[in-house]
C-alpha positions as CSV (number, residue, x, y, z in Angstrom):
1,M,55.6,36.4,17.7
2,K,54.1,35.8,14.9
3,I,53.0,32.8,13.5
4,L,52.8,32.2,9.8
5,I,49.9,30.2,8.3
6,P,50.5,28.5,5.5
7,H,49.2,29.7,2.0
8,S,47.0,26.5,1.9
9,M,45.2,26.9,4.8
10,N,43.5,30.7,4.4
11,V,42.8,28.9,1.3
12,K,40.8,26.0,3.0
13,R,39.2,28.6,5.2
14,I,38.2,31.4,2.9
15,R,36.7,27.8,1.0
16,R,34.5,26.9,3.8
17,K,33.3,31.1,4.7
18,E,32.1,30.7,1.0
19,M,30.2,27.9,1.4
20,R,28.6,28.9,4.3
21,R,27.1,31.8,2.6
22,I,26.4,30.6,-0.5
23,S,24.5,27.8,1.8
24,R,22.7,30.3,3.5
25,I,21.5,32.5,0.8
26,L,20.2,29.1,-1.1
27,I,18.6,28.1,2.4
28,G,16.7,31.3,2.0
29,F,16.1,31.5,-1.8
30,V,14.3,28.0,-1.3
31,L,12.2,29.3,1.8
32,L,11.5,32.2,-0.5
33,I,10.0,30.1,-3.3
34,G,8.4,27.9,-1.1
35,V,6.2,30.8,0.6
36,A,5.5,32.4,-2.4
37,G,4.8,29.3,-4.5
38,G,3.3,27.9,-1.5
39,V,4.7,23.7,-0.5
40,S,2.1,21.6,-2.3
41,S,1.0,18.7,0.4
42,Q,0.5,16.4,-2.0
43,Q,1.3,12.7,-0.7
44,R,1.7,9.3,-2.3
45,S,0.4,6.4,-0.1
46,G,-0.3,2.6,0.2
47,K,-3.6,1.6,1.4
48,M,-5.4,-1.7,2.3
49,G,-7.5,-3.9,-0.3
50,T,-10.6,-4.1,1.4
51,W,-13.9,-6.7,0.0
52,P,-16.1,-6.7,-2.0
53,P,-13.9,-5.7,-5.2
54,G,-14.1,-2.0,-6.6
55,S,-14.4,-0.9,-3.2
56,S,-12.0,1.7,-1.6
57,G,-9.1,0.9,0.6
58,I,-8.4,1.4,4.4
59,S,-5.5,4.3,4.4
60,A,-2.8,4.6,6.8
61,S,-4.4,7.4,8.4
62,V,-7.6,5.3,9.5
63,L,-5.2,2.5,10.2
64,S,-3.7,4.8,12.8
65,D,-6.6,5.6,14.0
66,M,-7.6,2.2,15.1
67,I,-4.7,1.1,16.6
68,K,-4.4,4.7,18.8
69,K,-7.9,4.6,19.9
70,Y,-7.7,0.5,20.8
71,I,-4.1,-0.3,21.7
72,P,-1.9,1.3,24.6
73,A,0.9,3.4,24.1
74,E,3.0,1.3,26.0
75,T,2.3,-2.1,24.0
76,D,4.7,-2.6,21.5
77,K,3.3,-3.3,18.1
78,L,5.1,-4.8,15.0
79,L,3.4,-4.4,11.4
80,V,4.7,-6.6,8.5
81,L,3.2,-5.4,5.5
82,A,3.2,-7.7,2.5
83,Q,0.5,-6.6,0.3
84,C,1.0,-4.6,-3.0
85,Y,2.4,-0.6,-2.4
86,G,3.3,-1.2,1.6
87,G,6.3,0.6,1.2
88,S,3.7,3.8,0.5
89,M,1.7,2.3,3.4
90,A,4.8,2.4,6.0
91,V,6.1,5.9,4.7
92,V,2.8,7.6,6.1
93,P,4.4,9.8,8.8
94,K,1.2,9.3,11.5
95,L,1.0,5.3,11.3
96,N,4.9,5.0,11.5
97,Q,5.3,7.9,14.4
98,L,2.6,6.1,16.7
99,P,4.3,5.0,19.9
100,Q,6.1,1.6,20.1
101,I,5.7,0.4,16.7
102,A,8.2,-1.6,14.6
103,I,7.2,-1.8,10.8
104,V,9.2,-4.1,8.0
105,S,7.3,-3.7,4.9
106,G,8.7,-6.4,1.6
107,T,8.3,-3.3,-0.7
108,S,9.5,0.5,-0.5
109,P,7.2,3.4,-1.8
110,G,5.8,3.2,-5.3
111,E,6.2,-1.1,-5.6
112,V,3.8,-3.8,-6.2
113,A,4.5,-7.0,-4.4
114,Y,4.9,-10.3,-6.1
115,C,3.6,-13.6,-5.3
116,G,6.4,-16.0,-3.8
117,G,8.1,-13.3,-3.3
118,Y,8.3,-11.8,0.6
119,H,5.2,-12.4,2.0
120,D,5.4,-16.2,1.6
121,D,8.3,-16.6,3.2
122,A,8.1,-14.0,6.4
123,A,4.4,-15.1,7.5
124,R,6.9,-18.9,7.9
125,A,8.7,-16.9,9.8
126,L,6.4,-14.7,11.6
127,K,6.3,-17.0,15.5
128,P,7.9,-16.9,18.1
129,G,11.3,-18.7,19.6
130,P,14.2,-18.1,21.1
131,G,16.3,-15.0,20.1
132,R,13.5,-14.6,17.4
133,T,12.5,-10.5,17.1
134,G,10.4,-8.7,14.6
135,L,13.5,-8.9,12.4
136,T,13.7,-12.5,11.9
137,P,10.5,-12.2,9.3
138,H,11.6,-9.5,7.5
139,Q,15.7,-11.1,7.0
140,E,13.5,-14.3,6.2
141,G,11.3,-12.6,3.5
142,A,13.9,-10.5,2.1
143,K,15.7,-13.9,1.1
144,G,12.7,-15.0,-0.7
145,K,11.8,-11.7,-2.5
146,H,11.5,-11.2,-5.7
147,Q,14.5,-8.9,-7.5
148,L,12.3,-6.2,-8.1
149,E,10.6,-6.1,-4.3
150,T,13.0,-3.3,-2.1
151,P,12.0,-4.4,1.5
152,M,12.6,-1.8,4.2
153,T,11.3,-1.1,7.5
154,I,10.7,2.3,9.2
155,G,9.2,3.1,12.9
156,T,9.7,4.4,16.5
157,L,10.8,0.7,17.3
158,A,13.5,-1.3,15.6
159,P,12.5,-4.2,14.7
160,A,15.1,-5.6,16.2
161,K,14.1,-4.8,19.4
162,F,10.6,-6.6,19.3
163,S,11.3,-9.5,20.7
164,L,9.7,-12.6,19.6
165,V,10.2,-14.9,22.5
166,P,7.6,-17.3,23.9
167,T,4.8,-15.8,26.3
168,K,5.1,-16.9,29.6
169,P,3.7,-15.4,33.2
170,N,5.5,-13.1,35.0
171,S,8.2,-12.4,32.1
172,K,9.0,-9.6,29.5
173,I,6.7,-10.7,27.2
174,E,3.8,-12.3,29.1
175,G,0.9,-12.0,26.2
176,R,0.4,-11.3,22.6
177,V,-2.1,-10.9,20.0
178,V,-1.8,-11.3,16.1
179,I,-4.2,-10.1,13.5
180,A,-3.5,-11.5,10.0
181,Y,-5.5,-9.4,7.1
182,F,-6.7,-10.2,3.6
183,G,-8.4,-7.7,2.1
184,R,-9.2,-9.9,-0.9
185,P,-7.8,-13.1,-0.4
186,M,-5.6,-14.2,-3.6
187,T,-4.4,-17.4,-5.1
188,K,-2.1,-17.6,-7.9
189,Y,1.1,-19.8,-9.5
190,E,4.7,-18.4,-10.1
191,W,7.4,-20.4,-11.6
192,I,10.6,-20.3,-8.1
193,K,13.0,-22.1,-7.2
194,F,13.9,-23.1,-3.5
195,G,16.4,-21.8,-1.8
196,P,19.3,-23.6,0.7
197,Q,16.5,-22.5,3.9
198,G,13.5,-23.6,2.1
199,H,13.2,-20.3,0.4
200,T,10.8,-19.4,-2.2
201,I,12.6,-17.0,-4.9
202,P,10.5,-16.0,-7.7
203,A,12.3,-16.6,-11.4
204,P,13.9,-13.6,-12.0
205,A,11.3,-10.8,-14.0
206,S,14.2,-10.9,-17.1
207,W,14.0,-12.9,-20.1
208,A,12.7,-16.4,-18.4
209,P,11.4,-19.3,-20.8
210,K,8.6,-21.3,-20.2
211,G,8.1,-24.5,-19.2
212,P,10.4,-26.9,-19.0
213,A,13.5,-24.4,-19.9
214,L,12.3,-23.2,-16.2
215,T,11.9,-27.3,-15.0
216,Q,15.5,-27.4,-16.1
217,R,17.2,-24.1,-14.6
218,G,15.5,-25.8,-10.9
219,Y,12.4,-24.0,-10.6
220,T,9.1,-25.6,-10.0
221,K,5.5,-24.1,-11.1
222,T,4.0,-23.7,-7.7
223,T,0.7,-22.7,-6.2
224,F,0.2,-19.7,-3.5
225,T,-2.3,-18.3,-1.7
226,D,-3.7,-16.1,1.4
227,D,-5.3,-18.7,2.9
228,A,-2.6,-20.7,3.7
229,D,-0.5,-17.5,4.4
230,A,-3.4,-17.1,7.1
231,A,-3.3,-21.3,8.3
232,Q,0.7,-20.7,8.5
233,I,0.4,-17.7,10.9
234,R,-2.7,-19.7,13.2
235,A,-0.4,-22.4,13.2
236,N,2.8,-20.0,14.2
237,F,1.2,-19.2,17.3
238,A,-0.8,-22.1,18.2
239,G,-0.6,-23.2,21.9
240,G,1.2,-20.0,23.6
241,I,0.3,-18.5,26.2
242,Q,-2.2,-16.0,26.8
243,T,-1.9,-15.6,22.7
244,T,-4.8,-15.3,20.0
245,V,-4.2,-15.1,16.4
246,I,-7.1,-13.8,14.6
247,I,-7.7,-13.7,10.8
248,A,-9.8,-11.4,8.5
249,G,-10.6,-11.4,5.2
250,G,-12.6,-11.7,2.3
251,K,-16.4,-12.0,2.2
252,A,-18.0,-12.5,5.7
253,G,-18.4,-16.5,6.5
254,R,-15.0,-17.2,4.5
255,P,-13.7,-21.1,6.2
256,G,-11.2,-20.3,8.3
257,Y,-11.5,-16.0,9.3
258,N,-12.7,-14.4,11.5
259,H,-14.3,-10.9,10.6
260,P,-14.5,-10.2,6.7
261,G,-11.6,-8.1,4.8
262,N,-13.4,-4.5,5.1
263,V,-13.4,-1.8,7.2
264,T,-15.8,-3.2,10.2
265,G,-13.9,-6.6,9.6
266,L,-10.9,-4.5,10.8
267,L,-12.4,-2.5,13.1
268,D,-13.9,-5.5,15.1
269,A,-10.1,-7.6,15.0
270,I,-8.3,-4.6,16.3
271,K,-11.3,-3.6,19.2
272,A,-10.9,-7.8,20.6
273,A,-7.2,-7.2,20.1
274,G,-7.4,-4.4,22.4
275,K,-10.1,-5.9,25.2
276,L,-7.4,-9.1,25.5
277,I,-4.6,-6.6,25.7
278,K,-5.9,-4.8,28.7
279,G,-7.8,-7.8,30.4
280,Q,-11.3,-8.0,31.3
281,Q,-10.6,-5.7,33.8
282,N,-7.8,-3.7,32.7
283,Q,-6.2,-5.8,34.9
284,N,-2.9,-6.4,32.7
285,D,0.5,-4.6,32.5
286,V,0.0,-3.7,28.7
287,S,3.6,-3.1,28.3
288,K,4.3,-6.7,28.5
289,W,1.8,-7.3,26.1
290,Q,2.5,-7.1,22.5
291,F,0.1,-6.3,19.0
292,I,1.3,-7.6,15.8
293,L,-0.7,-6.8,12.8
294,F,-0.1,-9.2,9.0
295,I,-0.7,-7.2,5.9
296,G,-1.5,-9.5,2.9
297,D,-3.4,-8.7,-0.6
298,H,-4.6,-6.6,-2.1
299,G,-2.8,-3.0,-1.7
300,E,-3.3,0.1,-3.6
301,L,-1.7,3.3,-4.2
302,G,-2.9,6.8,-3.8
303,L,-1.7,10.2,-4.1
304,S,-4.2,13.0,-1.8
305,I,-3.9,16.2,-0.7
306,A,-4.8,17.7,3.0
307,I,-7.7,20.6,2.4
308,N,-10.4,21.6,4.4
309,K,-13.0,22.9,2.3
310,T,-17.1,23.1,2.5
311,V,-18.9,22.0,-0.1
312,P,-22.3,23.7,0.4
313,A,-25.5,22.1,-0.3
314,G,-27.5,23.1,-3.5
315,G,-26.0,21.8,-6.2
316,G,-23.8,24.0,-7.2
317,K,-20.4,23.2,-8.2
318,T,-17.0,24.3,-5.6
319,K,-14.0,24.0,-6.6
320,V,-11.7,21.5,-3.6
321,A,-8.5,21.2,-6.1
322,T,-6.7,23.1,-8.5
323,K,-4.3,21.6,-11.2
324,K,-3.1,19.0,-8.8
325,K,-0.6,16.2,-10.3
326,T,-1.9,13.2,-10.7
327,L,-0.1,9.5,-10.1
328,N,3.0,8.6,-12.4
329,K,2.7,6.8,-15.5
330,S,5.1,4.1,-14.7
331,Q,5.3,0.7,-17.3
332,Q,4.5,-0.8,-13.6
333,L,1.5,0.9,-13.0
334,V,0.1,0.3,-16.2
335,D,0.5,-3.4,-15.8
336,A,-0.3,-3.8,-12.7
337,L,-3.9,-2.2,-13.6
338,R,-4.3,-4.1,-16.6
339,S,-3.4,-7.6,-14.5
340,D,-5.9,-7.2,-12.5
341,P,-9.7,-7.2,-13.8
342,D,-11.1,-6.1,-10.4
343,A,-8.9,-3.4,-10.0
344,Q,-10.9,-0.2,-10.1
345,P,-9.2,2.9,-10.0
346,G,-11.1,6.3,-8.8
347,F,-10.5,9.1,-6.6
348,T,-11.8,9.4,-3.2
349,A,-13.4,12.2,-1.2
350,F,-12.8,12.3,2.7
351,A,-16.4,13.7,4.4
352,S,-15.0,15.3,8.1
353,F,-17.7,14.9,10.7
354,A,-15.9,16.3,13.1
355,G,-18.0,17.4,16.1
356,Q,-21.6,16.9,13.8
357,N,-22.2,13.3,15.7
358,Y,-24.5,12.1,12.9
359,A,-26.6,9.4,14.4
360,L,-25.8,6.2,12.5
361,Q,-28.0,3.4,11.3
362,R,-27.1,-0.1,12.0
363,Q,-27.8,-2.7,9.5
364,P,-26.1,-6.4,9.3
365,G,-22.6,-5.9,8.5
366,G,-22.2,-2.6,8.5
367,Y,-24.1,0.9,8.4
368,Q,-26.3,2.3,6.0
369,D,-25.3,5.0,3.3
370,V,-25.0,8.2,5.0
371,F,-25.6,9.0,1.5
372,A,-28.2,9.0,-1.4
373,A,-26.6,7.3,-4.3
374,G,-25.9,9.8,-7.0
375,S,-26.8,12.7,-4.6
376,V,-23.0,13.8,-5.2
377,H,-21.0,14.1,-8.0
378,L,-17.2,14.7,-8.8
379,E,-16.1,16.7,-11.9
380,V,-12.3,16.3,-13.1
381,I,-11.2,18.4,-15.3
382,P,-7.6,17.1,-16.7
383,A,-4.9,18.7,-18.4
384,T,-5.0,16.4,-21.4
385,P,-7.2,16.7,-24.5
386,G,-10.9,15.6,-24.3
387,G,-12.9,18.1,-21.8
388,P,-14.2,17.2,-18.3
389,I,-14.4,13.5,-17.0
390,L,-18.1,14.0,-15.0
391,L,-18.3,11.0,-11.9
392,T,-21.8,10.4,-10.9
393,T,-21.5,6.9,-9.4
394,L,-20.7,7.3,-5.8
395,R,-19.9,4.4,-3.2
396,Q,-19.1,5.2,0.5
397,T,-16.9,3.7,3.2
398,I,-17.7,4.9,7.1
399,F,-15.3,5.4,9.1
400,D,-16.8,5.4,13.2
401,I,-13.7,4.6,14.5
402,N,-15.6,4.0,18.3
403,D,-17.9,2.0,16.6
404,D,-20.9,3.9,19.0
405,A,-23.2,4.2,15.9
406,I,-22.1,8.2,15.9
407,L,-20.2,9.7,13.4
408,G,-18.0,12.7,14.7
409,N,-17.7,11.9,18.5
410,E,-14.3,10.5,17.7
411,P,-10.9,11.8,15.7
412,G,-10.7,10.3,12.3
413,E,-14.2,9.8,12.0
414,G,-16.3,10.8,8.6
415,V,-17.6,9.0,5.6
416,E,-15.2,8.3,2.6
417,L,-16.6,8.9,-0.8
418,F,-15.1,6.6,-3.6
419,F,-15.8,8.1,-7.2
420,P,-15.0,5.0,-9.8
421,V,-13.4,6.1,-13.3
422,D,-13.1,3.4,-16.8
423,K,-9.8,2.0,-16.2
424,Q,-8.7,2.8,-19.9
425,V,-9.7,6.6,-19.4
426,F,-8.1,6.5,-15.8
427,I,-4.7,5.4,-17.7
428,D,-4.9,7.6,-21.0
429,R,-6.3,10.9,-19.8
430,L,-5.1,10.7,-15.7
431,L,-1.8,10.6,-15.2
432,D,1.2,12.3,-15.4
433,T,-0.8,15.0,-15.8
434,E,-2.3,17.7,-13.9
435,V,-5.9,18.1,-12.4
436,D,-9.0,20.3,-11.1
437,L,-11.8,18.8,-9.3
438,Y,-14.9,20.0,-8.6
439,L,-17.7,18.3,-5.8
440,I,-21.1,18.9,-6.6
441,N,-23.2,18.5,-3.5
442,N,-27.1,17.3,-4.1
443,S,-26.8,15.8,-0.8
444,G,-29.3,18.4,1.6
445,M,-26.2,18.6,3.7
446,P,-23.2,20.9,3.8
447,L,-19.6,18.7,2.9
448,V,-16.8,19.3,5.4
449,V,-13.3,17.9,2.8
450,T,-10.7,17.6,4.4
451,E,-8.7,15.0,2.1
452,M,-8.8,14.2,-2.0
453,A,-6.9,11.5,-2.9
454,Q,-6.2,9.2,-6.6
455,V,-6.4,6.2,-6.1
456,T,-5.1,2.6,-8.3
457,G,-8.0,0.3,-6.4
458,G,-7.2,-2.8,-5.4
459,I,-4.1,-4.3,-6.6
460,A,-3.0,-8.4,-6.7
461,R,0.4,-9.3,-6.3
462,Q,1.8,-9.7,-9.5
463,V,3.5,-12.4,-11.6
464,N,6.2,-12.8,-14.2
465,T,5.1,-12.6,-17.2
466,Y,7.1,-14.7,-19.1
467,R,7.9,-15.2,-23.0
468,T,6.5,-17.3,-25.1
469,K,10.0,-17.9,-27.1
470,P,13.8,-17.3,-26.2
471,P,14.7,-13.8,-27.6
472,V,17.5,-16.0,-29.2
473,R,14.7,-17.7,-31.4
474,K,13.1,-14.3,-32.0
475,F,16.2,-13.2,-33.5
476,L,17.1,-16.2,-35.7
477,V,13.8,-15.3,-37.2
478,V,13.8,-12.0,-38.0
479,L,17.3,-13.0,-39.8
480,L,15.9,-15.6,-41.6
481,V,13.3,-13.1,-42.6
482,V,16.3,-10.4,-44.1
483,L,18.1,-13.1,-45.8
484,G,15.3,-14.4,-47.2
485,V,14.9,-11.1,-49.0
486,F,18.2,-10.1,-49.6
487,L,18.4,-13.9,-51.3
488,L,14.9,-12.6,-53.5
489,W,16.6,-9.3,-54.0
490,M,19.7,-11.3,-55.4
491,L,17.1,-13.8,-58.1
492,W,16.1,-10.4,-59.6
493,R,19.0,-9.1,-60.5
494,L,20.1,-11.9,-61.4
495,R,17.2,-12.3,-63.8
496,L,17.4,-8.4,-65.0
497,R,20.8,-8.8,-66.2
498,K,20.2,-12.1,-68.2
499,P,20.1,-11.1,-72.4
């Protein structure tokens, strides 16, 4: 028996076959281009701000190495990112693919954070209670977010699966350690309106008049500080069974803080957390303990490229990157750089010491610099007019992950070299372009460089810039000027018509 297939069905089958064939051709073409041209390994990422102002931040990669070293894989982990460019930090795979980690962020990649937005509402809601989870502070933060903040979640553990029920012995959650980190704590004010449940909602970023007009609309001029967020988080967990809160931030000795806001302070805090989670004799069931890290101001944006280049000693120029794209010149980025007088943009080079077992010299607050001042230079040749830019100022951050004064016997250990750039030069010549990078090494030891990056420097949460006069008034002023010119022209015409 012959079965007749309708013409329309035949056409659909032929179209499907054609589409599959075209898809395979396109995929092959893309792969061919990738192999022939080389797929770029540049990655835009966020950093945690550090003290003092002008220092380079802590990358997602370094934070991941610290957590991996000291916090057991079986322990549930919650990261609350409330700093500028927290979303850019959250999307780094090395961090968000750690086992049992839930990450909630007040921003999406490339976004700055805003004063009175996500951060303070998330801090108030980060507390234990029946039915509460890692999603609770995120949802509450989103209710009070600024209109230009786009909260997001990511990780190997869903935030709703991270329980915030009160701790108690012989239960699912027996203990937790909470770290609140603020690299450079800020104090700013913003006009906000209180929501029905007490959320602080900033005035819209679009036109908003100052003073009385905002007050008439229900907005209040309110001061926000990272110190208040830190105190709030400490109070939220006070009295919890086997619960410890550690605050790190700012200059060493800042009242209310346990550690400074730098690499050493964060490392010491995470090490202490790991010891508490494991117990003195490693007797704790680490799967029943939790690790929470809340990150506040500042934050910074970077564009990095993974390389593997040995820069020999001797002072000659070594090319380490060719025609690499720089950060986009968005108005938001330019405004953010100009709004923070302490934001210090520049370039970084990570010198790996893997396998070298280099002995460090301790000093109060950390280690002595590995490289002499000015012993390593960076030459940047942008595609923009103006010629090469030679960067001779060198700042160093030492990453001794296992804190044993030996550099290179633990993955991720090395020295980050930071080369500051004048802010106006950075904005005018080093955004939306391509650059060639050369390192000049006069240090006396070869450098094994595994990453180069362009960074904005630490940027504080933003506040709205309000117009001093409503647009209607401006329009009326322009209209009156036009009318005045028109009347003068008419008078002049009338005078010409007189006999």
